N, C-alpha and C positions, 0 to 999 in steps of 0.2 A: 601626467599620470592620472588616470581617471578610472577608478574601480567602482562598479555599481553606482555610478553617478556621484561618487564622493572624491573630491580632489585631495591634494596633499595637505593643505592647511586643515581641512576637516578631519582627516585621518590623524594628524598630530594632536588635535584637541581630544579626539576620542581615545587615543592611546594614553594621553596624559591623565584623563579622567579615570580610565581603567586602572592605571598605575596607582593612582591615589586611593581608589576604592578597594582594589584587591591586594595591592602590595607587590613588591618586586619578586617575592618567592612564589606567589600563587599564580602570577601572570603567565609564565611559561607552561605551567600545567593546564591552565584554561585554554591556551593557544593550541596545545596538543590535542586536547579533548575536542575542540572545535574543528581541528583538521581531520581527526578520525571520523567525526560525525559527517563532515562534508564528503570525505572519501566514501563512507558507507552509502550516502545518498547518491553519489555518482555511480557506484557499482550497482545499486538497486535500479537506478534509471536505465543503465546500460542493459541489465538483465531483462527489464520490462520491455525495452525496445527490441531486443533480439527475440524474445518470446512472441511479441506481437507480430514481428516480421515472419517468423517461422509459421505461426498459425495462419496468417494471411496467405502465405505461399501454399500451405496444405489445402486451405479452402479453395483457392483458385484452381489447384490441380484436381480436386474432387469435382468441381463444377465443370472443368474442361473434359474430364473423362465421362461424365454422365450426359453431357450435351451431344446430341447426334448431329453430324454435319448435314447441311441442306441437301446434298447430293444423294443421300440415302433415303429420302422420302419416297414412299411407294404410292403410286397413283393407280387408281382403279382403271383398268383397261375396258373400254366399251367394245363389245363384240361387233364385228362388221356384219351387216345384213347382206344377204345374197340378193341382189336385185336383177337376177337373170330373167329374161322374158321366157315364158313357156309357150 
C-alpha cells in the first residue's frame, strides 16, 4: 500500500503522532475537516477543467466560423486581348 509515496509503516507513525498530539476525541473531527477540504479541492479542480474545456471549444468554433475556406478565394481575371489581324 503506497499513498503519496508513504508506505504503511510511515502512515502508522504519522497516525500515532497525530493521536498523541490531538487526542482521540479531536482526531475524527480533524479527519472530517481534511476530507471536506480535499473534496472541495477536487470539485474546484473539476469545475476549472470543465470551464477551460468549454471555453476552448467556443474559441475553436469562433475561429472556424471566421476562417474562410481556400476555395472561396477570388482571383482577378485578366481580360483577354483580341489579337485578330485587320
